[in-house]
C-alpha positions as CSV (number, residue, x, y, z in Angstrom):
1,M,0.2,-0.2,0.1
2,N,1.4,3.6,-1.0
3,L,0.6,6.7,0.4
4,A,-0.3,10.2,-1.0
5,I,0.2,13.2,0.8
6,D,-1.2,17.0,0.0
7,I,0.8,19.4,2.0
8,G,-1.1,23.0,1.6
9,N,-0.2,26.2,3.3
10,T,-2.9,25.7,6.2
11,S,-3.8,21.8,5.9
12,I,-2.5,18.7,4.9
13,K,-5.0,15.8,3.3
14,K,-3.4,12.3,3.1
15,A,-4.8,8.8,1.8
16,S,-3.2,5.7,1.0
17,F,-3.9,4.0,-2.4
18,L,-3.6,0.6,-4.3
19,N,-4.1,0.6,-8.2
20,S,-5.3,4.2,-8.2
21,K,-7.9,3.6,-5.6
22,L,-7.8,5.8,-2.6
23,N,-8.9,5.0,0.9
24,K,-10.4,7.1,3.4
25,I,-9.0,11.0,3.2
26,T,-7.6,12.3,6.4
27,H,-7.4,16.2,6.9
28,I,-4.8,17.7,9.4
29,N,-4.7,21.5,10.0
30,Y,-1.6,22.9,11.3
31,S,0.3,25.9,12.1
32,K,3.4,26.8,10.4
33,K,4.7,27.8,14.1
34,K,4.7,24.0,14.9
35,L,6.0,22.1,12.2
36,E,7.9,19.7,14.5
37,K,4.3,18.5,15.6
38,V,3.4,17.7,11.7
39,L,6.6,15.7,11.4
40,S,5.6,13.4,14.5
41,L,2.4,12.8,12.6
42,L,4.0,12.0,9.6
43,K,6.4,9.6,11.0
44,K,4.0,7.0,11.6
45,D,2.6,7.0,8.1
46,F,6.1,6.6,6.9
47,K,6.5,3.3,8.5
48,K,3.4,1.9,7.4
49,H,3.3,2.5,3.7
50,D,5.5,1.1,0.7
51,K,6.1,4.3,-1.1
52,I,5.1,7.8,0.1
53,Y,4.6,10.4,-2.7
54,I,4.5,14.2,-1.2
55,C,3.2,17.2,-3.2
56,S,4.1,20.1,-0.9
57,V,3.6,24.0,-1.4
58,V,5.6,24.5,2.0
59,P,9.4,24.7,1.4
60,E,9.9,25.0,5.1
61,L,8.4,22.0,5.8
62,N,10.1,20.1,2.8
63,V,13.4,21.0,4.3
64,L,12.9,19.8,7.9
65,I,11.3,16.2,6.1
66,K,14.2,15.9,3.9
67,K,16.5,16.8,7.3
68,K,14.7,14.8,9.8
69,I,12.7,11.9,8.0
70,L,13.5,11.3,4.8
71,T,13.7,7.8,3.7
72,S,14.5,6.1,0.5
73,N,10.8,5.2,-0.2
74,V,9.5,9.1,0.2
75,F,9.4,11.0,-3.1
76,F,8.7,14.5,-3.2
77,V,6.9,15.2,-6.5
78,N,9.0,16.4,-9.1
79,K,7.6,18.7,-11.8
80,T,10.4,18.2,-14.0
81,F,8.9,14.8,-15.1
82,L,5.7,16.5,-16.0
83,K,6.8,19.2,-18.1
84,S,5.3,17.3,-21.4
85,F,2.0,18.3,-19.6
86,V,2.6,21.8,-19.8
87,H,1.9,24.2,-23.2
88,K,5.2,25.8,-24.3
89,T,4.1,29.2,-23.3
90,I,4.3,28.5,-19.8
91,N,7.1,30.0,-17.9
92,F,7.6,26.5,-16.1
93,K,9.9,27.3,-13.3
94,Q,7.4,29.7,-11.5
95,L,4.3,27.0,-12.0
96,G,3.5,25.7,-8.7
97,I,3.6,21.9,-8.4
98,D,-0.1,21.7,-6.9
99,R,-1.4,23.1,-9.7
100,L,0.4,21.0,-12.3
101,I,-0.5,17.9,-10.2
102,N,-4.2,18.7,-10.6
103,V,-3.7,18.3,-14.3
104,L,-3.0,14.5,-13.5
105,G,-6.2,14.8,-11.4
106,T,-8.2,16.0,-13.8
107,N,-7.1,13.4,-16.4
108,K,-7.9,10.4,-14.0
109,V,-11.6,11.9,-13.5
110,F,-11.8,13.0,-17.4
111,P,-10.2,10.9,-19.4
112,K,-11.8,11.8,-22.4
113,S,-11.8,15.4,-21.8
114,K,-9.1,17.7,-23.2
115,N,-10.4,21.1,-22.2
116,L,-10.9,22.0,-18.2
117,I,-11.1,24.5,-15.9
118,I,-10.2,23.5,-12.4
119,V,-11.0,25.9,-9.5
120,D,-9.1,25.3,-6.2
121,L,-10.8,27.3,-3.4
122,G,-8.2,26.9,-0.5
123,T,-5.6,29.3,1.3
124,A,-5.6,31.0,-2.1
125,T,-8.3,30.6,-5.1
126,T,-6.6,29.6,-8.1
127,L,-8.3,28.8,-11.7
128,D,-6.3,26.9,-14.1
129,L,-6.9,26.2,-17.6
130,I,-6.2,23.0,-19.5
131,I,-6.5,23.0,-23.4
132,K,-5.8,19.9,-25.3
133,N,-4.4,18.3,-22.1
134,K,-1.9,20.9,-21.4
135,Y,-1.6,23.2,-18.9
136,F,-2.4,26.7,-20.4
137,G,-2.4,29.3,-17.7
138,G,-4.4,30.4,-14.5
139,V,-5.2,33.0,-12.0
140,I,-4.1,33.5,-8.4
141,L,-6.9,35.2,-5.9
142,P,-7.0,35.6,-2.2
143,G,-8.6,32.4,-0.7
144,L,-12.3,33.2,0.8
145,K,-11.3,32.8,4.3
146,T,-7.8,34.1,4.2
147,S,-9.2,37.3,2.7
148,Y,-11.9,37.6,4.9
149,Y,-10.2,37.1,8.3
150,N,-7.3,39.4,7.0
151,L,-10.2,42.3,6.5
152,I,-11.6,41.7,10.0
153,S,-8.2,41.8,11.4
154,L,-8.0,45.5,10.1
155,A,-11.1,46.5,10.9
156,S,-12.0,47.0,14.3
157,G,-15.7,47.4,14.1
158,I,-16.4,43.8,12.7
159,K,-13.7,41.9,14.5
160,S,-16.3,39.7,16.2
161,I,-18.0,38.7,12.9
162,Y,-17.5,34.7,12.3
163,F,-17.6,33.5,8.7
164,H,-20.3,31.4,7.9
165,E,-22.6,30.4,4.7
166,Y,-25.2,33.4,3.7
167,N,-27.5,33.3,0.8
168,G,-28.3,37.2,0.7
169,V,-27.5,39.5,-1.9
170,I,-27.3,42.2,0.2
171,G,-27.2,42.8,3.8
172,K,-29.3,45.1,6.2
173,D,-26.7,45.3,8.8
174,T,-23.1,45.2,8.8
175,K,-22.7,41.2,9.7
176,S,-25.2,40.4,6.8
177,A,-23.6,43.2,4.6
178,L,-20.1,41.3,5.2
179,L,-21.3,38.1,4.7
180,S,-23.2,38.6,1.6
181,G,-20.1,40.0,0.0
182,Y,-18.2,37.3,1.0
183,N,-20.7,34.6,0.0
184,T,-22.8,35.7,-3.0
185,G,-20.2,38.3,-4.1
186,Y,-17.5,35.4,-3.9
187,N,-19.5,33.1,-5.6
188,L,-20.4,35.8,-8.7
189,M,-16.4,36.7,-9.0
190,I,-15.7,32.9,-9.7
191,K,-18.7,32.3,-12.4
192,S,-17.9,35.5,-13.8
193,Y,-14.1,34.5,-14.4
194,I,-15.2,31.0,-15.6
195,K,-17.4,33.1,-18.1
196,V,-14.7,35.1,-19.3
197,L,-12.4,32.5,-19.9
198,T,-15.2,30.3,-21.7
199,S,-15.6,33.2,-24.0
200,K,-12.0,34.0,-24.8
201,Y,-11.0,30.7,-25.7
202,K,-14.3,29.3,-27.6
203,F,-14.1,25.9,-25.9
204,R,-16.6,23.7,-24.1
205,F,-14.8,23.6,-21.0
206,K,-15.5,20.9,-18.3
207,V,-15.5,22.8,-14.8
208,I,-14.3,21.0,-11.7
209,F,-13.8,22.5,-8.5
210,T,-11.5,21.2,-5.4
211,G,-10.5,22.5,-2.0
212,G,-12.3,23.1,1.3
213,Y,-14.4,26.1,0.5
214,A,-15.9,24.8,-2.6
215,S,-19.4,24.4,-0.6
216,N,-19.4,28.4,-0.8
217,I,-19.6,28.4,-4.4
218,I,-21.2,25.1,-5.6
219,N,-25.0,24.5,-5.2
220,K,-27.6,22.2,-6.9
221,K,-28.5,24.7,-9.6
222,N,-24.8,24.4,-10.7
223,N,-23.2,22.1,-13.3
224,Y,-20.0,22.2,-11.9
225,I,-18.4,18.7,-10.3
226,Y,-16.4,18.9,-6.9
227,R,-13.7,16.5,-6.2
228,E,-12.3,16.8,-2.9
229,D,-9.5,14.2,-3.9
230,L,-8.3,16.1,-7.1
231,T,-4.8,16.9,-5.8
232,L,-4.4,13.1,-3.9
233,L,-5.8,11.5,-7.4
234,G,-3.0,13.6,-9.2
235,I,-0.3,11.8,-6.8
236,T,-1.5,8.6,-7.7
237,Q,-1.3,9.0,-11.2
238,Y,2.2,10.5,-10.9
239,H,3.1,7.3,-9.1
240,Y,2.0,5.6,-12.1
241,F,3.3,7.8,-14.7
242,L,6.6,7.5,-13.1
243,N,6.6,3.4,-12.8
244,K,5.1,2.6,-15.9
């Protein structure tokens, strides 16, 4: 049994896998101020699996893993091996590994689709374009809750307003006005960006959402697909890509 680990800026997802089938996904929220605690959790996993694949966007944690618990069966995803999945116009050196590994994930979910838009709602919000099975470019926006809590940390009058889902178009007081902006407003921003991309590139794109805050955007009226496991699926495909 192998293990896929997706390390983001505020949380970690992991799942064991065999033959591209993921087992139960485990979530770990963590603080960059307590990275040693993360190491102790990962050490247990490293002993239980044949091969461990890590997709990480946190360099300081990568350094600690390599220094203290790296073994011969642990592999950090190396984007150099995946250059064939990237359009020639892309600045490959500045392309985040998580965004590239999501391309492999969509290939697994939609093996017959060549044109997709990936919307990842995490610490940051990213929209990535895949045209003819190659990464074509993307957008980085402030994450939903990252932006929200940054705002209330700077505005003394709204510090006590906790974020939650809200369907109102406008608010009748400060709280509901703030929540409508960060729910309905953010929802409209993402949908508008999808329309702009679709209009500009003239393809019929499949749209796939991933990330922890996607529930604020997706509802039953949308034709969007949500896959919590998209990055982890991409890691399983990376494993088979290397070992085929």
